[in-house]
TORKOL-4160 file (C-alpha; in steps of 0.2 Angstrom, whole numbers, padded with zeros to 4 digits, m for minus):
213
<pt num="1" X="m0113" Y="0637" Z="m0801"/>
<pt num="2" X="m0095" Y="0639" Z="m0795"/>
<pt num="3" X="m0085" Y="0652" Z="m0805"/>
<pt num="4" X="m0067" Y="0652" Z="m0800"/>
<pt num="5" X="m0056" Y="0650" Z="m0815"/>
<pt num="6" X="m0051" Y="0659" Z="m0831"/>
<pt num="7" X="m0063" Y="0659" Z="m0845"/>
<pt num="8" X="m0077" Y="0650" Z="m0836"/>
<pt num="9" X="m0077" Y="0637" Z="m0823"/>
<pt num="10" X="m0091" Y="0627" Z="m0817"/>
<pt num="11" X="m0095" Y="0612" Z="m0805"/>
<pt num="12" X="m0103" Y="0598" Z="m0814"/>
<pt num="13" X="m0106" Y="0579" Z="m0812"/>
<pt num="14" X="m0107" Y="0570" Z="m0828"/>
<pt num="15" X="m0111" Y="0551" Z="m0829"/>
<pt num="16" X="m0096" Y="0547" Z="m0818"/>
<pt num="17" X="m0085" Y="0561" Z="m0825"/>
<pt num="18" X="m0082" Y="0573" Z="m0810"/>
<pt num="19" X="m0073" Y="0590" Z="m0813"/>
<pt num="20" X="m0073" Y="0597" Z="m0795"/>
<pt num="21" X="m0064" Y="0613" Z="m0800"/>
<pt num="22" X="m0067" Y="0620" Z="m0818"/>
<pt num="23" X="m0069" Y="0618" Z="m0837"/>
<pt num="24" X="m0059" Y="0632" Z="m0845"/>
<pt num="25" X="m0062" Y="0639" Z="m0862"/>
<pt num="26" X="m0048" Y="0631" Z="m0872"/>
<pt num="27" X="m0052" Y="0634" Z="m0891"/>
<pt num="28" X="m0038" Y="0642" Z="m0901"/>
<pt num="29" X="m0046" Y="0649" Z="m0918"/>
<pt num="30" X="m0029" Y="0653" Z="m0925"/>
<pt num="31" X="m0015" Y="0646" Z="m0935"/>
<pt num="32" X="0004" Y="0648" Z="m0934"/>
<pt num="33" X="0002" Y="0663" Z="m0946"/>
<pt num="34" X="0005" Y="0680" Z="m0939"/>
<pt num="35" X="m0005" Y="0696" Z="m0943"/>
<pt num="36" X="0010" Y="0705" Z="m0950"/>
<pt num="37" X="0019" Y="0720" Z="m0944"/>
<pt num="38" X="0008" Y="0735" Z="m0940"/>
<pt num="39" X="m0007" Y="0724" Z="m0946"/>
<pt num="40" X="m0023" Y="0720" Z="m0935"/>
<pt num="41" X="m0032" Y="0704" Z="m0936"/>
<pt num="42" X="m0050" Y="0702" Z="m0928"/>
<pt num="43" X="m0059" Y="0686" Z="m0925"/>
<pt num="44" X="m0076" Y="0685" Z="m0918"/>
<pt num="45" X="m0082" Y="0667" Z="m0914"/>
<pt num="46" X="m0095" Y="0656" Z="m0907"/>
<pt num="47" X="m0092" Y="0640" Z="m0897"/>
<pt num="48" X="m0102" Y="0626" Z="m0890"/>
<pt num="49" X="m0095" Y="0615" Z="m0876"/>
<pt num="50" X="m0100" Y="0597" Z="m0870"/>
<pt num="51" X="m0094" Y="0583" Z="m0859"/>
<pt num="52" X="m0093" Y="0565" Z="m0864"/>
<pt num="53" X="m0091" Y="0549" Z="m0853"/>
<pt num="54" X="m0096" Y="0531" Z="m0854"/>
<pt num="55" X="m0105" Y="0535" Z="m0871"/>
<pt num="56" X="m0115" Y="0549" Z="m0865"/>
<pt num="57" X="m0114" Y="0567" Z="m0869"/>
<pt num="58" X="m0121" Y="0582" Z="m0860"/>
<pt num="59" X="m0121" Y="0601" Z="m0865"/>
<pt num="60" X="m0111" Y="0612" Z="m0853"/>
<pt num="61" X="m0109" Y="0630" Z="m0860"/>
<pt num="62" X="m0110" Y="0642" Z="m0875"/>
<pt num="63" X="m0097" Y="0655" Z="m0878"/>
<pt num="64" X="m0096" Y="0671" Z="m0888"/>
<pt num="65" X="m0078" Y="0678" Z="m0891"/>
<pt num="66" X="m0068" Y="0691" Z="m0900"/>
<pt num="67" X="m0049" Y="0689" Z="m0903"/>
<pt num="68" X="m0038" Y="0704" Z="m0908"/>
<pt num="69" X="m0020" Y="0703" Z="m0914"/>
<pt num="70" X="m0008" Y="0717" Z="m0918"/>
<pt num="71" X="0008" Y="0714" Z="m0927"/>
<pt num="72" X="0022" Y="0721" Z="m0916"/>
<pt num="73" X="0036" Y="0714" Z="m0927"/>
<pt num="74" X="0037" Y="0702" Z="m0942"/>
<pt num="75" X="0039" Y="0688" Z="m0930"/>
<pt num="76" X="0028" Y="0693" Z="m0915"/>
<pt num="77" X="0010" Y="0698" Z="m0912"/>
<pt num="78" X="0002" Y="0704" Z="m0896"/>
<pt num="79" X="m0015" Y="0696" Z="m0894"/>
<pt num="80" X="m0030" Y="0700" Z="m0883"/>
<pt num="81" X="m0045" Y="0689" Z="m0881"/>
<pt num="82" X="m0062" Y="0692" Z="m0874"/>
<pt num="83" X="m0074" Y="0678" Z="m0871"/>
<pt num="84" X="m0092" Y="0678" Z="m0863"/>
<pt num="85" X="m0098" Y="0661" Z="m0858"/>
<pt num="86" X="m0115" Y="0655" Z="m0851"/>
<pt num="87" X="m0121" Y="0638" Z="m0845"/>
<pt num="88" X="m0132" Y="0628" Z="m0857"/>
<pt num="89" X="m0150" Y="0630" Z="m0852"/>
<pt num="90" X="m0147" Y="0646" Z="m0842"/>
<pt num="91" X="m0151" Y="0664" Z="m0846"/>
<pt num="92" X="m0138" Y="0673" Z="m0857"/>
<pt num="93" X="m0137" Y="0687" Z="m0844"/>
<pt num="94" X="m0131" Y="0675" Z="m0831"/>
<pt num="95" X="m0114" Y="0672" Z="m0840"/>
<pt num="96" X="m0097" Y="0679" Z="m0835"/>
<pt num="97" X="m0084" Y="0688" Z="m0845"/>
<pt num="98" X="m0066" Y="0683" Z="m0847"/>
<pt num="99" X="m0051" Y="0692" Z="m0854"/>
<pt num="100" X="m0033" Y="0685" Z="m0859"/>
<pt num="101" X="m0018" Y="0693" Z="m0867"/>
<pt num="102" X="0000" Y="0689" Z="m0872"/>
<pt num="103" X="0012" Y="0687" Z="m0886"/>
<pt num="104" X="0012" Y="0675" Z="m0901"/>
<pt num="105" X="0029" Y="0671" Z="m0907"/>
<pt num="106" X="0033" Y="0664" Z="m0924"/>
<pt num="107" X="0046" Y="0649" Z="m0923"/>
<pt num="108" X="0045" Y="0644" Z="m0942"/>
<pt num="109" X="0036" Y="0656" Z="m0953"/>
<pt num="110" X="0017" Y="0651" Z="m0956"/>
<pt num="111" X="0021" Y="0633" Z="m0949"/>
<pt num="112" X="0025" Y="0634" Z="m0931"/>
<pt num="113" X="0021" Y="0647" Z="m0918"/>
<pt num="114" X="0020" Y="0648" Z="m0899"/>
<pt num="115" X="0006" Y="0657" Z="m0890"/>
<pt num="116" X="0008" Y="0663" Z="m0872"/>
<pt num="117" X="m0010" Y="0668" Z="m0867"/>
<pt num="118" X="m0013" Y="0673" Z="m0848"/>
<pt num="119" X="m0029" Y="0681" Z="m0841"/>
<pt num="120" X="m0043" Y="0681" Z="m0829"/>
<pt num="121" X="m0062" Y="0680" Z="m0827"/>
<pt num="122" X="m0072" Y="0694" Z="m0819"/>
<pt num="123" X="m0090" Y="0695" Z="m0813"/>
<pt num="124" X="m0100" Y="0692" Z="m0797"/>
<pt num="125" X="m0092" Y="0680" Z="m0785"/>
<pt num="126" X="m0077" Y="0677" Z="m0795"/>
<pt num="127" X="m0060" Y="0676" Z="m0785"/>
<pt num="128" X="m0042" Y="0669" Z="m0789"/>
<pt num="129" X="m0047" Y="0667" Z="m0807"/>
<pt num="130" X="m0030" Y="0668" Z="m0816"/>
<pt num="131" X="m0024" Y="0655" Z="m0829"/>
<pt num="132" X="m0009" Y="0653" Z="m0840"/>
<pt num="133" X="m0012" Y="0644" Z="m0857"/>
<pt num="134" X="0004" Y="0641" Z="m0867"/>
<pt num="135" X="0000" Y="0633" Z="m0884"/>
<pt num="136" X="0010" Y="0626" Z="m0898"/>
<pt num="137" X="0003" Y="0629" Z="m0916"/>
<pt num="138" X="0008" Y="0617" Z="m0929"/>
<pt num="139" X="0001" Y="0622" Z="m0946"/>
<pt num="140" X="0000" Y="0613" Z="m0962"/>
<pt num="141" X="m0003" Y="0624" Z="m0978"/>
<pt num="142" X="m0014" Y="0611" Z="m0987"/>
<pt num="143" X="m0018" Y="0623" Z="m1001"/>
<pt num="144" X="m0006" Y="0638" Z="m1003"/>
<pt num="145" X="m0014" Y="0653" Z="m0996"/>
<pt num="146" X="m0031" Y="0645" Z="m0996"/>
<pt num="147" X="m0032" Y="0631" Z="m0984"/>
<pt num="148" X="m0022" Y="0629" Z="m0968"/>
<pt num="149" X="m0024" Y="0614" Z="m0955"/>
<pt num="150" X="m0018" Y="0618" Z="m0938"/>
<pt num="151" X="m0015" Y="0606" Z="m0923"/>
<pt num="152" X="m0013" Y="0615" Z="m0907"/>
<pt num="153" X="m0009" Y="0606" Z="m0891"/>
<pt num="154" X="m0009" Y="0616" Z="m0875"/>
<pt num="155" X="m0006" Y="0615" Z="m0856"/>
<pt num="156" X="m0018" Y="0625" Z="m0844"/>
<pt num="157" X="m0010" Y="0631" Z="m0828"/>
<pt num="158" X="m0024" Y="0636" Z="m0815"/>
<pt num="159" X="m0019" Y="0648" Z="m0801"/>
<pt num="160" X="m0034" Y="0646" Z="m0789"/>
<pt num="161" X="m0037" Y="0635" Z="m0774"/>
<pt num="162" X="m0044" Y="0618" Z="m0777"/>
<pt num="163" X="m0042" Y="0620" Z="m0796"/>
<pt num="164" X="m0034" Y="0607" Z="m0807"/>
<pt num="165" X="m0022" Y="0609" Z="m0822"/>
<pt num="166" X="m0028" Y="0603" Z="m0839"/>
<pt num="167" X="m0021" Y="0597" Z="m0855"/>
<pt num="168" X="m0030" Y="0601" Z="m0872"/>
<pt num="169" X="m0028" Y="0599" Z="m0890"/>
<pt num="170" X="m0037" Y="0608" Z="m0904"/>
<pt num="171" X="m0038" Y="0604" Z="m0923"/>
<pt num="172" X="m0044" Y="0618" Z="m0934"/>
<pt num="173" X="m0045" Y="0624" Z="m0952"/>
<pt num="174" X="m0043" Y="0641" Z="m0960"/>
<pt num="175" X="m0052" Y="0642" Z="m0977"/>
<pt num="176" X="m0051" Y="0657" Z="m0989"/>
<pt num="177" X="m0048" Y="0663" Z="m1006"/>
<pt num="178" X="m0033" Y="0673" Z="m0998"/>
<pt num="179" X="m0028" Y="0669" Z="m0980"/>
<pt num="180" X="m0018" Y="0685" Z="m0979"/>
<pt num="181" X="m0034" Y="0694" Z="m0979"/>
<pt num="182" X="m0048" Y="0684" Z="m0971"/>
<pt num="183" X="m0052" Y="0666" Z="m0966"/>
<pt num="184" X="m0067" Y="0655" Z="m0960"/>
<pt num="185" X="m0061" Y="0645" Z="m0945"/>
<pt num="186" X="m0070" Y="0629" Z="m0940"/>
<pt num="187" X="m0062" Y="0620" Z="m0925"/>
<pt num="188" X="m0064" Y="0605" Z="m0914"/>
<pt num="189" X="m0055" Y="0602" Z="m0898"/>
<pt num="190" X="m0054" Y="0591" Z="m0882"/>
<pt num="191" X="m0049" Y="0595" Z="m0864"/>
<pt num="192" X="m0043" Y="0582" Z="m0852"/>
<pt num="193" X="m0041" Y="0582" Z="m0833"/>
<pt num="194" X="m0028" Y="0572" Z="m0826"/>
<pt num="195" X="m0034" Y="0556" Z="m0817"/>
<pt num="196" X="m0052" Y="0558" Z="m0823"/>
<pt num="197" X="m0062" Y="0548" Z="m0835"/>
<pt num="198" X="m0070" Y="0556" Z="m0851"/>
<pt num="199" X="m0066" Y="0572" Z="m0859"/>
<pt num="200" X="m0074" Y="0589" Z="m0862"/>
<pt num="201" X="m0076" Y="0594" Z="m0881"/>
<pt num="202" X="m0079" Y="0610" Z="m0890"/>
<pt num="203" X="m0084" Y="0615" Z="m0907"/>
<pt num="204" X="m0081" Y="0632" Z="m0913"/>
<pt num="205" X="m0083" Y="0643" Z="m0928"/>
<pt num="206" X="m0074" Y="0659" Z="m0931"/>
<pt num="207" X="m0071" Y="0672" Z="m0945"/>
<pt num="208" X="m0055" Y="0682" Z="m0946"/>
<pt num="209" X="m0052" Y="0698" Z="m0955"/>
<pt num="210" X="m0035" Y="0707" Z="m0956"/>
<pt num="211" X="m0033" Y="0725" Z="m0959"/>
<pt num="212" X="m0018" Y="0735" Z="m0964"/>
<pt num="213" X="m0005" Y="0734" Z="m0978"/>
C-alpha cells in the first residue's frame, strides 16, 4: 500500500481504472450554514468508499471522522477535521490518520459558502502529504430549518511527487427538527481523476450537534 497524500492515498488497479497516485478523502458532511459566532459544531461520521469502472464496483476503504467548527464571526467559521482511514479487508489498526483545517466563509447566508480546507496525513512511511481542497457549498433549504439539500463541488490540489489533482462533487442532506441545534447528514459523492475512466464513490453518514447560545 502506498500512502502519500492527504487523508488517505492508495495504489490500486480496478477493472481498467488505474489511479497511480491516490484516492483522497473527499466527503463534506456540511452545508452552507455556519455554526454561529462563539458556537461550536461537532460532527462525527462514517464513510465507505468504492471504485467503479465498466459496470464493476470494488470496495476501497472505510473512514471514521470528526469535524469541529468554531464560529469566529457571524460570517466565518474555523474548521478542523480529523479522519482515520483503513483499506477494506485490512486490519483496522493498519490505517492512517489525517488532519485538515481552514476557514469556512458565508457568501450568502445559509445558502452559499466557501470552504478552504488544507491539511496532511501522518503515520508510518508517509511523506509529502499535503493537499488543499477548496469547496463551494450550495444549499437549498427544502423545508425551513428542518431539511437542507447541499451540492458541494470541489477541486483537490495535491502537493506530492507523482500525485494527480482531482475534482469531486458531493450531494448531501441535513435532516432535523431544528437545524440550528442538530442534524443527521447522509451524503453521496463522486471523485474523478482527469484523463482516467471510471470514478470513486463515497457514501457517508454523520451527525452534527451545535453547542452554545
